DSSP file (Angstrom, degrees, kcal/mol; ACC not computed):
  #  RESIDUE AA STRUCTURE BP1 BP2  ACC     N-H-->O    O-->H-N    N-H-->O    O-->H-N    TCO  KAPPA ALPHA  PHI   PSI    X-CA   Y-CA   Z-CA
    1    1 A X     >        0   0    0      0, 0.0     4,-2.0     0, 0.0     6,-0.2   0.000 360.0 360.0 360.0 -43.1    8.7  -12.6   24.5
    2    2 A X  T  4> +     0   0    0      1,-0.2     5,-2.9     2,-0.2     6,-0.5   0.913 360.0  45.2 -62.3 -42.1    6.7  -10.9   21.8
    3    3 A X  T >45S+     0   0    0      3,-0.2     3,-0.8     2,-0.2    -1,-0.2   0.898 109.0  56.4 -67.4 -39.6    3.4  -11.6   23.6
    4    4 A X  T 345S+     0   0    0      1,-0.3    -1,-0.2     2,-0.1    -2,-0.2   0.889 119.3  31.3 -59.9 -40.0    4.9  -10.5   27.0
    5    5 A X  T 3<5S-     0   0    0     -4,-2.0    -1,-0.3     0, 0.0    -2,-0.2   0.315 109.5-120.9-101.3   7.5    5.8   -7.1   25.6
    6    6 A X  T X 5 +     0   0    0     -3,-0.8     3,-1.1    -4,-0.4    -3,-0.2   0.877  56.9 154.0  55.7  43.7    2.9   -7.0   23.1
    7    7 A X  T 3 < +     0   0    0     -5,-2.9    -4,-0.1     1,-0.2    -1,-0.1   0.580  57.4  76.5 -77.6  -9.7    5.2   -6.6   20.1
    8    8 A X  T 3  S+     0   0    0     -6,-0.5     2,-0.6     2,-0.1    -1,-0.2   0.573  81.5  81.5 -76.6  -7.0    2.7   -8.2   17.8
    9    9 A X  S <  S-     0   0    0     -3,-1.1     5,-0.0     4,-0.0    -1,-0.0  -0.881  83.0-131.3-100.7 123.2    0.8   -4.9   17.8
   10   10 A X     >  -     0   0    0     -2,-0.6     4,-2.2     1,-0.1     5,-0.2  -0.230  18.8-114.0 -70.5 160.9    2.2   -2.3   15.4
   11   11 A X  H  > S+     0   0    0      1,-0.2     4,-2.4     2,-0.2     5,-0.2   0.904 117.8  53.0 -59.6 -42.1    3.0    1.3   16.4
   12   12 A X  H  > S+     0   0    0      1,-0.2     4,-2.4     2,-0.2    -1,-0.2   0.907 108.7  49.0 -62.6 -41.9    0.2    2.5   14.1
   13   13 A X  H  > S+     0   0    0      1,-0.2     4,-2.5     2,-0.2    -1,-0.2   0.900 110.6  51.2 -64.6 -39.8   -2.3    0.2   15.6
   14   14 A X  H  X S+     0   0    0     -4,-2.2     4,-1.2     2,-0.2    -2,-0.2   0.920 110.9  48.2 -61.9 -44.0   -1.3    1.3   19.1
   15   15 A X  H  <>S+     0   0    0     -4,-2.4     5,-2.6     2,-0.2     3,-0.4   0.936 113.5  46.0 -63.2 -46.9   -1.7    5.0   18.2
   16   16 A X  H ><5S+     0   0    0     -4,-2.4     3,-1.8     1,-0.2    -2,-0.2   0.914 110.6  52.6 -64.1 -43.4   -5.1    4.5   16.6
   17   17 A X  H 3<5S+     0   0    0     -4,-2.5    -1,-0.2     1,-0.3    -2,-0.2   0.756 107.6  53.6 -64.6 -22.8   -6.4    2.4   19.5
   18   18 A X  T 3<5S-     0   0    0     -4,-1.2    -1,-0.3    -3,-0.4    -2,-0.2   0.094 122.4-107.2 -99.4  21.8   -5.3    5.2   21.8
   19   19 A X  T < 5 +     0   0    0     -3,-1.8     2,-0.3     1,-0.2    -3,-0.2   0.759  58.8 164.8  63.1  30.6   -7.3    7.8   19.8
   20   20 A X      < -     0   0    0     -5,-2.6    -1,-0.2    -6,-0.1     2,-0.1  -0.621  47.1-104.2 -72.2 134.8   -4.3    9.5   18.3
   21   21 A X        +     0   0    0     -2,-0.3     2,-0.3     2,-0.0    -1,-0.1  -0.362  52.1 168.0 -65.1 138.5   -5.6   11.6   15.3
   22   22 A X        -     0   0    0     -6,-0.1     2,-0.4    -2,-0.1    -1,-0.0  -0.965  27.4-146.7-146.4 162.0   -4.9   10.1   11.9
   23   23 A X        -     0   0    0     -2,-0.3     2,-0.3     0, 0.0     3,-0.0  -0.999  19.0-134.0-131.7 129.9   -5.8   10.5    8.3
   24   24 A X        -     0   0    0     -2,-0.4     2,-0.1     1,-0.1    -2,-0.0  -0.598  32.5-104.7 -80.9 143.7   -6.2    7.6    5.8
   25   25 A X        -     0   0    0     -2,-0.3     3,-0.1     1,-0.1    -1,-0.1  -0.404  29.0-171.2 -66.9 142.9   -4.5    8.1    2.4
   26   26 A X        +     0   0    0      1,-0.3    22,-2.1    21,-0.1     2,-0.3   0.624  69.0  26.4-108.0 -21.2   -6.9    8.8   -0.4
   27   27 A X  E     -a   48   0A   0     20,-0.2     2,-0.4    22,-0.0    -1,-0.3  -0.993  68.7-134.6-144.0 150.7   -4.5    8.6   -3.3
   28   28 A X  E     -a   49   0A   0     20,-2.5    22,-2.5    -2,-0.3    25,-0.2  -0.833  12.2-173.3-107.1 146.0   -1.3    6.8   -4.1
   29   29 A X  S    S+     0   0    0     -2,-0.4    -1,-0.1    20,-0.2    20,-0.1   0.218  71.7  51.1-121.0  11.3    1.6    8.6   -5.8
   30   30 A X  S    S+     0   0    0      2,-0.1     2,-0.2     1,-0.0    19,-0.0   0.769  81.6  79.8-122.9 -40.2    4.2    5.8   -6.4
   31   31 A X  S    S-     0   0    0      1,-0.1    25,-0.1     2,-0.1    -3,-0.1  -0.501  76.8-114.8 -82.0 141.2    2.8    2.7   -8.2
   32   32 A X    >>  -     0   0    0     -2,-0.2     4,-2.7     1,-0.1     3,-0.7  -0.370  34.7-110.0 -62.3 152.4    2.3    2.6  -12.0
   33   33 A X  H 3> S+     0   0    0     20,-0.6     4,-2.5     1,-0.3     5,-0.2   0.803 116.4  59.9 -62.0 -30.7   -1.4    2.2  -12.8
   34   34 A X  H 3> S+     0   0    0      2,-0.2     4,-0.6     1,-0.2    -1,-0.3   0.905 112.8  38.9 -63.1 -39.8   -1.0   -1.4  -14.0
   35   35 A X  H X> S+     0   0    0     -3,-0.7     4,-2.2     2,-0.2     3,-0.9   0.935 117.5  47.6 -75.2 -48.0    0.3   -2.4  -10.6
   36   36 A X  H 3X S+     0   0    0     -4,-2.7     4,-2.7     1,-0.3     5,-0.4   0.869 107.2  57.8 -63.4 -35.3   -2.1   -0.3   -8.6
   37   37 A X  H 3< S+     0   0    0     -4,-2.5     4,-0.3    -5,-0.3    -1,-0.3   0.746 111.0  43.7 -66.5 -22.7   -5.1   -1.5  -10.6
   38   38 A X  H << S+     0   0    0     -3,-0.9     4,-0.3    -4,-0.6    -2,-0.2   0.853 124.6  31.1 -85.9 -40.1   -4.2   -5.0   -9.6
   39   39 A X  H >X S+     0   0    0     -4,-2.2     4,-2.3     2,-0.1     3,-0.9   0.867 107.3  63.5 -90.3 -40.2   -3.5   -4.4   -5.9
   40   40 A X  H 3X S+     0   0    0     -4,-2.7     4,-2.0     1,-0.3     7,-0.2   0.860  95.9  57.4 -62.9 -39.2   -5.7   -1.5   -4.8
   41   41 A X  H 34 S+     0   0    0     -5,-0.4     4,-0.3    -4,-0.3    -1,-0.3   0.833 115.1  40.7 -60.0 -27.5   -9.1   -3.2   -5.4
   42   42 A X  H <4 S+     0   0    0     -3,-0.9    -2,-0.2    -4,-0.3     3,-0.2   0.920 133.2  17.4 -83.0 -48.1   -8.0   -6.0   -3.0
   43   43 A X  H  < S+     0   0    0     -4,-2.3    -3,-0.2     1,-0.2    -2,-0.2   0.796 138.0  21.7 -99.6 -33.1   -6.3   -4.0   -0.3
   44   44 A X    ><  +     0   0    0     -4,-2.0     3,-1.5    -5,-0.4    -1,-0.2  -0.568  62.0 170.2-137.3  70.8   -7.4   -0.4   -0.7
   45   45 A X  T 3  S+     0   0    0     -4,-0.3    -1,-0.1     1,-0.3    -4,-0.1   0.738  79.9  47.9 -61.3 -24.7  -10.7   -0.3   -2.6
   46   46 A X  T 3  S+     0   0    0     -6,-0.1    -1,-0.3     2,-0.1     2,-0.1   0.590  89.1 105.9 -90.3 -10.3  -11.4    3.4   -2.0
   47   47 A X    <   -     0   0    0     -3,-1.5     2,-0.3    -7,-0.2   -20,-0.2  -0.417  53.3-157.9 -77.0 145.6   -7.9    4.6   -3.0
   48   48 A X  E     -a   27   0A   0    -22,-2.1   -20,-2.5    -2,-0.1     2,-0.4  -0.771  22.7-104.5-115.7 161.0   -7.3    6.4   -6.2
   49   49 A X  E     -a   28   0A   0     -2,-0.3   -20,-0.2   -22,-0.2     2,-0.1  -0.710  36.4-125.1 -81.6 135.6   -4.2    7.0   -8.4
   50   50 A X    >>  -     0   0    0    -22,-2.5     3,-1.2    -2,-0.4     4,-0.5  -0.429  25.8-109.4 -74.3 157.9   -2.8   10.5   -8.2
   51   51 A X  G >4 S+     0   0    0      1,-0.3     3,-0.9     2,-0.2     4,-0.4   0.783 112.4  66.7 -62.7 -28.0   -2.4   12.3  -11.5
   52   52 A X  G >4 S+     0   0    0      1,-0.2     3,-0.6     2,-0.2    -1,-0.3   0.789  97.3  53.4 -67.2 -25.8    1.4   12.0  -11.5
   53   53 A X  G X4 S+     0   0    0     -3,-1.2     3,-1.3   -25,-0.2   -20,-0.6   0.659  90.6  76.1 -82.7 -14.1    1.4    8.2  -11.9
   54   54 A X  G << S+     0   0    0     -3,-0.9    -1,-0.2    -4,-0.5    -2,-0.2   0.768  97.1  47.0 -67.6 -23.9   -0.8    8.4  -15.0
   55   55 A X  G <  S+     0   0    0     -3,-0.6    -1,-0.3    -4,-0.4    -2,-0.1   0.249  76.9 135.1-102.4  12.6    2.1    9.5  -17.1
   56   56 A X    <   -     0   0    0     -3,-1.3   -23,-0.1   -25,-0.1    -3,-0.1  -0.391  56.4-120.9 -61.5 134.4    4.7    6.9  -15.9
   57   57 A X        -     0   0    0      1,-0.1    -1,-0.1    -2,-0.1     2,-0.1  -0.352  30.0 -96.6 -73.5 158.2    6.6    5.5  -18.9
   58   58 A X        -     0   0    0      1,-0.1     2,-0.4    -2,-0.0    -1,-0.1  -0.388  36.8-117.0 -68.7 151.7    6.5    1.8  -19.6
   59   59 A X        -     0   0    0     -2,-0.1     2,-0.1     1,-0.1     5,-0.1  -0.766  36.0-102.2 -90.0 136.2    9.5   -0.3  -18.4
   60   60 A X  S    S+     0   0    0     -2,-0.4     2,-0.9     1,-0.1    -1,-0.1  -0.368 101.2   8.3 -60.3 130.0   11.5   -2.0  -21.1
   61   61 A X  S    S-     0   0    0     -2,-0.1     2,-0.4    -3,-0.0    -1,-0.1  -0.838 133.3  -4.7 101.8 -97.5   10.5   -5.6  -21.3
   62   62 A X        -     0   0    0     -2,-0.9     3,-0.1     1,-0.1    -2,-0.0  -0.997  48.6-152.6-135.8 138.6    7.5   -6.1  -19.1
   63   63 A X  S    S+     0   0    0     -2,-0.4     2,-0.4     1,-0.2   -31,-0.1   0.779  87.9  27.7 -75.9 -27.8    5.8   -3.7  -16.8
   64   64 A X        +     0   0    0     -5,-0.1     2,-0.4   -30,-0.0    -1,-0.2  -0.979  65.7 175.9-144.8 122.3    4.5   -6.3  -14.4
   65   65 A X        -     0   0    0     -2,-0.4     2,-0.4    -3,-0.1    -3,-0.0  -0.994  19.3-146.0-131.8 131.8    5.9   -9.7  -13.6
   66   66 A X        -     0   0    0     -2,-0.4     2,-0.4     2,-0.0    -2,-0.0  -0.819  19.6-168.0 -93.1 135.8    4.8  -12.3  -11.1
   67   67 A X        -     0   0    0     -2,-0.4     2,-0.5     2,-0.0    -2,-0.0  -0.962   8.0-157.3-124.7 142.7    7.5  -14.3   -9.5
   68   68 A X        -     0   0    0     -2,-0.4     2,-0.6     2,-0.0    -2,-0.0  -0.978   4.7-155.5-121.0 128.4    7.2  -17.5   -7.4
   69   69 A X              0   0    0     -2,-0.5    -2,-0.0     1,-0.1     0, 0.0  -0.897 360.0 360.0-104.1 126.0    9.9  -18.5   -4.9
   70   70 A X              0   0    0     -2,-0.6    -1,-0.1     0, 0.0    -2,-0.0   0.416 360.0 360.0-100.3 360.0    9.9  -22.2   -4.1
């Protein structure tokens, strides 16, 4: 059913492939720098942290935790 109606293609991909104007983000405004510094080099190498995230306070306990679900 998904293939028949081409549901495996996202709306964003459809728009871009049909020459809809778009702008890629240049900076992120939500993730703390510890998290963004881990993820952005892998997924968004050109993206920068916005100035507002540089002052985010630490979270009590641990700022960054990896969890594995078995």
